N, C-alpha and C positions, 0 to 999 in steps of 0.2 A: 282664665286669670281673672280671679275678685281684680279689682283698684286698691286695695291694700298688695296684694303683691307686685302688682306691676308697677306700683310706684316706690321709688328709692328713699331703701331708708339709711342708707351708711354712706354719710356725706364725705366721709375719707378718700370713698371712692367716685366720689363728685371731681370736677374741677373747680380751681380756688376761684371761683365768680367772685365773690367778697372783696377780696384784697383791698379792690378800689372805692369800695365802699368804707373802709378798715377803715382805708390812708384817710380818705377824705372824714371822718370822723377823726377822728386824731388831731386833724388842723383846724376845725371847729369847737374842740374841745378847750383844747388850749387858747383859742379866741375867748370862749366864754369860761376860763380861772375853774371850770373841774377838770375831775381830776382822769391821766389815759389810761387806756385802760392795761388791767392789770391781764397777764396771762388766762388765768380763768375764766374772765371776761371774757376775753377775745376769742377764748375758745368757743365758749358758748353761742355767742352771735357769730361765726365762723360754721358753729353746726345748723342755725338757726336758718343764716342767707343766702349759705350752698341749701341746702335742703329750700328755702323759699321757693330758689327759683326756678327748682328740678320740678316740683313741685303746682306753682302759679298756671303755667300754660294751659292744666288742666281740669282744675279750680279753681283757676281765681281770685289768689288770695289776697293780689294788690294790682293796684294800676300804676303806681308809682317804680319804677324799672331803672331809673338812670342811677348812680354811682349816685353823686352830688347830690339829687333830688332824694334820694333814700338814705343817707348817710343826715342828712337836717333834719326832711319832714316822717323821717318815722325814727332814727338813736337816736340824736340828740334832740327830739321835742320829749322821747320818754325821761333819757335822762337827765333833765335840768329837773327835774321832778322828785330826783334821790335826795336832795340836801330834805325839801320839804315833809318825805312820805318819814323818812328818816327822824324825824321831829316827831311827828307824830307817836312813832310805831313803840310801842312800851317793849321790853323785852322779853324776849321767844312770843315775839304776834304773829299776826294772821296776816295774811294778805291778800284779796282777792282782783286781779283782771276781769272785771264785767265782761263779753261780749270782744273775746279776744281774738277772734279772726286768724286773720297769717300771721299773731303774733306783737304785734303791735297793742300800743306801749309794752305786754307782759314780760312779751322774754328778754329786751331788752333792761325793764327793770330789772326780774326777776334775780339777773347774772349780776348787776349792783348790789341790791341789795343782801339776798344770797350770800356774795362772798364776805358781806360786810357784817350779814350777820347772820353768823351759824348756825344762831336756834330759830331762829325764822320760818316761816313753812310759806308756801305761796302757792293758790289755784288757780289755773288759767280754764276760767270759767266761759260754754259754747257747747248749741245750743244746736249747731250745725252739724250732722253726723261728717262727713270730709272735710271740715275743716277740724275738727276734734282727732279725726286718725291720724291729721299734719302734724296737730300741735303733739300726740302722741310717738309720732317721731323725732319729733324734738326734745323731749320733756327723755326719752331714752337713749338718744347719743350725748344727752349735754352732762351728764354725769351729777345731775340733781338730782336726780329724784332719791327716796320719796317726801322728800322737800319740797318738792316743784313738783305738781302733779296736773294735769288735763280735768276735767267738772263737765262727762255731756249733761250737758243740764241747760234747761230752760231756764234762768235764775226765779222767776214766779214759780215752778216746779219746787224749788227746793225751799223755799219757807216752810211748808209742814215737815221737812225731814231732811234738811242741811245735818252735815255732822260738827258742823263748826259755825260756831259769827264770827263776823271779819274785826278788825283792829281797821286795816282801812280797803274802801274797794276803789281800784282803779278804774276808767270809761273813757276811752273815747269814743264817739261817731258812734253808740248807741243808739242814743235819742236824745230828742229836746231837755233840758235841766228839769224838768216840772217831775215831768214821767221817769223822768232817770231816777231823783231824788223815789222817787213814788216806786218805783221796782228796786232801789238798794238798798235802801234803808230796815225795812226787816231781816236785811241780811248782813247787820250792824250789830255789832259788839258794843253795849253799851260805852259813853264814848267813845264811839268809832268815827271814823271819817272816811268819808267819799268823796274823791280826790275827781274828776269831770275837768278833761282836756279840751275849751271851747277857745274856736281861731278870733281876735279881733277885731272888732267893727264886721263881723257875719252875725248880727243880729243878737248875740250876748245878752245884749242892754234886758229885750225884751225876753229872754228865757230867765235871767235872773229875777226879775217885776213879778213874773210868772210866777216862777217856782217860789217866791219871798213871801208871795201871798199865801200858800203855803203850807209853809214849815213856820214861817214867822222871820223877821231882821235880823235877828240875834243867831241862830243857826247860822247862818252863808253868811263869808267872806270872800275876798274875793285877793287873789295871790299873785299877781304881775311878775310877771316876766318879758324880758327885752334885751335879745339875743342875737346877735347876726347871724346871718341863714336859717334864726327862726322862725317856723309858718302861724303856728301858733303862738298867743303873746301873755295866754294869760292862765292860770289855775281858779275854779272855784270850787270851796272846798264847804261841803253840807254836816254839820255831825250829828252824831248818832245821837 
């Protein structure tokens, strides 16, 4: 059997391993004064987390497995960016998550953004074949296709033949900010934005200085997020 055949693709046939994480997320969302999960959002996150738990032992999608830690460092970490992205995203806008890997932050972001923006589209860009196949399984079961799709490619290879330019590109733990800016800017639409997650106090100031020297200080601004239970404390935005 091939790996694609061996690993499960139907989350409804898997145990409800997501429940503790989603219960913890509900508490964190209340504390952060963010909207609770709607039924469609909860369904997408259920699909994602069940498949993640089933695939992770075989292809190493994440090292974070404890329910509370997953709720804060993966789910809340993604959702606190939604109000910011919503401000940046025009009507009918296009979003891409660069180096989506195990689906963080892309899958939680897509669950919330696409629920609120029925005209928007969201791409999960992933270069590694095994991880792209995992994301394909998530998308197929999510009910969000074709507005949510997987692009199996290196970002650098998309520049010459990408079918779209994105209004917002998100990236977390992909590359230092200067390198990330170099990779992402050619994929941005005019006036688009790159939103990059950086952990407070983890060398981000040096990364910011290096990136600023390449693109200019006016192109970059820092948006701080300070929420209890949130591991990453800020977002760096680069205008395209």
